[in-house]
N, C-alpha and C positions, 0 to 999 in steps of 0.2 A: 503494500500499500502508500503510495506515495503520500508526502507531507501528512505523518502518523502526526501525533502528539502525543507529549508528556502526560505522563498521572498527574505532575504539579500544572502541565499546561491546560490538563484538562479542566481540573478545578477551578485554577484562574478563570480561565472562560466562565465557568459555572458558576464562581463566589461574581463574578462582573454581572453577569446577566440578572443574578437574584437582587442585588445591590439596584439594580439598575427599574426591576420589574419594584421590586418596593418603594423607589423614589416616588415612579410614576401610580402608586394605589395610594399611596401618600400627599401629590400633588392632586390627583381628584375630591381625594376626601378636603380638602382644604378648600376643595373649591366647590363643597357641595353635590359633586355628581358623583354621590353616591351609587347607583345605578352604574356605572363606569366602570367604577374601582370593583364593585361586587361583580361584573362583567371579569375583570382581569383576572378576580381570584378564581372565579369557576374554570377559565378559561387552563388554568396551571394545575388546578385538582383533575381537572380531564384528561390536561398531558401528563400527570402522572399516572395517574390509571394506565393508560396508555403505553407508559414507560415499565411499568410493572408486568403490564400482559409481557411485553415482550423480554423482559427478565424470566419469567417464567418455561419458555419454551426453549431454554439451555440453548442459546446458539450466542455463543461467548463475540464471535468472531462478527457474526452478523451483528450483534446489541450493538456493541463498540460503534464498529462504522457507522449505523443509523445516529444510536444517540451522540455523537462527534461530527454530525455531517455539515450540522450550522458552523460548526467552529472552522470545519477545514473547508467549508466552500460557501463563505458569506454573502456570494452572489445570489445566493437563492434565498429568498426568502421560503423556510419549508414547515411543513406541519406533518405530523407522524398520527399515523392512527392505524391502533394494534388491534382484530380483533380474533385472530389466529389464539388457539387453545395447547394447540400441538403444532411439532417440527419436525421434517427429515433432519434428524441433528449430525447424524452423519454427511449433507452437506452443506454443514458454514462455513466450510471455507469457499466452496463452488459459487454461494449462495454473494458472500464476499467479492468475490472476484471479479463477478460479472458486473455487479452495482459499482464497481468500482471503473471497470472497464467502461462502462456506459457513461458515468459520470467526466471521468478524466476525457474521455474526447469530447463530450457534450462541451464541456468546459473549452476546449479552444478552438470551441468556433462561434463563443459565446460574443454577441456586439454588448461592448462594456455601457453602451446608453442604453442598453434593455433591462427594466427590473424583471428579474425570474422569479414566477412561482414551480413550487414544486411539491406535491403533496403525495407521500407515502406511505402506503395502505400495503398491512403484512394481514392476511387471512388467509383461513385453510377450513377447507372441509373433510368430509373423510376420507377420500384421497387423493386431496392436490393442496399444497401448500403454494400460496403467490406471495410476492412482495411485488409491487406494482407503485412506477415512480411518474406522475403527471405533469408532464412540467408544462409550459405556455411556450408556445414556438413550434418550426416546424421541420424534425429532425428528418426525414425520410432518405435523406443521402446516407445516413450515418448507416454503416451494419457490423453487428454484433457478432464477435468471432464466437464458434458453437463451443461450449464447456460441457464435458462428459454430463450424463445424467440429470442436466438439468437445460431447459427450453426457454427459448425468449421470446416473444412477439412485441412484433411494433405494432401499433394501431396509432395513423399518420390522420389530421383535417388540418387546415390552414393555417390555423397558429394553436392548435396541442397535438401534444404525441405524449401515448403512454408506452410506456416497456415494464411488458409483466414478464419476469423472471418465476417458473412454477419447475415445481416437481412432484414424483408421485410420494403420496406419505410412504412411510413404513410400514410393512404388515400388513 
């Protein structure tokens, strides 16, 4: 993985983000915007639930990659949703490899004047586990190299591309 972060760097980023959010809540309360402050708190509580679900999947490399995404790739505004309750744990490295390949390739082609949104959805049913990167922009010309045991599907529209990484569930 390029641009890896040390534990200390990750904690520094987390502390900085946490303090910024506390300041934002305080500012909204000081201005009498109680509903806005409550919305920020709800948003962070929901994000914590998704992070907890992600941790329960026991995919340490994928979990780390997803959790530090916003610090490694600050050019993206990211939202993480995790609805999965199980995952093919033996494919942890493969998921991380594909995600890294996709984002690094896109990053090289990004326009610095554009604000990029990335919604990451982690889901699973009884037979398939998926990680989907839903990005603004048309990335139709980008091809993903094959990775054994993991499939990648790309769906493009004029202003949006979804990369879905999926694999069969174990057992």
